Phi, psi and omega in degrees: 000122181279114184284126174243015176129196183219150169254123179250120177257119189252134187234160176260340192235133176294334175284328175297315182298324179296316179295319174303315178299317181303313189290320181291322176289327170300330179265013176059046174256125186275117183270122184287310187198164171226125182258136179210159181292335180217157181294143179246092192288327178297323176292315179305321181293316181298319185270007175056043176272126174232160185230142177261005185298316173304329176295315182300309175308309183297317178294319178294332175287324174297310182300313174309311176298315185292321184280328176295320179292314177306316180291316179296321182294312182297312185285330187266327181261316187272305194279316190218062188290119176243139183251116179255105178057035174074012182279147181288143187297322183263076179255177181274020182291340180249030175292319177298315180293324172304312183297310181300320177294325182296320178287324178297314180300308179305315184291313181295314180283335174292309175307313180294322171297316179299307186295329179286314181297318180274000180050054177263132171208168186290136180087005183287143177279130179287137175232097177252144178288331172212113191299340177295340180293354180264350186250288184219004181256160176235135191234127174264131178240126178239128186289132179252114181252177180298331184286337183283115178272178182294327177288327172296318175303314177298321175298321177294311180303317176290323176295322178294314183290327179289327181283356179105023176280134183276340163208160178228125183240166172241132180232143178253067183272000000 
C-alpha cells in the first residue's frame, strides 16, 4: 500500500470526538490514530487499541519479588547468618523490603519497556500530525492511500465536518 498522506480532523471537544469516531466507524472508515491532550479510554475501546504493559508490569513485579526474596534470604540465612535473641534467620522481617523492591522493579522496568517500545530516546525529533493536539485540540488521523479516490476523500471530509470537526486538513506525511 502506497502512503499518500493523511486526512486530519481537528476537534475542540472530547465528547464531539467520541461521536465522530462512532460516525466514522459506522461508515467503515479506518481510523489510524487519535491524538489528544489527555487519554481517551472510551476511544481506545472503540478502536480496539490494547496494551500489554500491565502484563509486563505484573511480570516485572513477580521477578522483583522473587529476586529480592532470594537476595535477602541469601544475605540473611546463607552468607552471614546472625542469631538475634533466638529468632529464626528466615523470618518475615524482610517483607517490607520485598514489597518496596517489588514496586521499584515494576516501575523501573515498565518505564524502560515503554521507552523502548515507543522508540523514545533523548534527542528524538517529535512527529505530531498537528502540534495543537498537545494543547487543547483533538485530532483524528485517517490514512490516505493510493486506493482511495477523490469521492472517498470528499465523503470523509463531509463526515468529519458533520461530526463537529472545526477543521479538516490534508497532510503529505
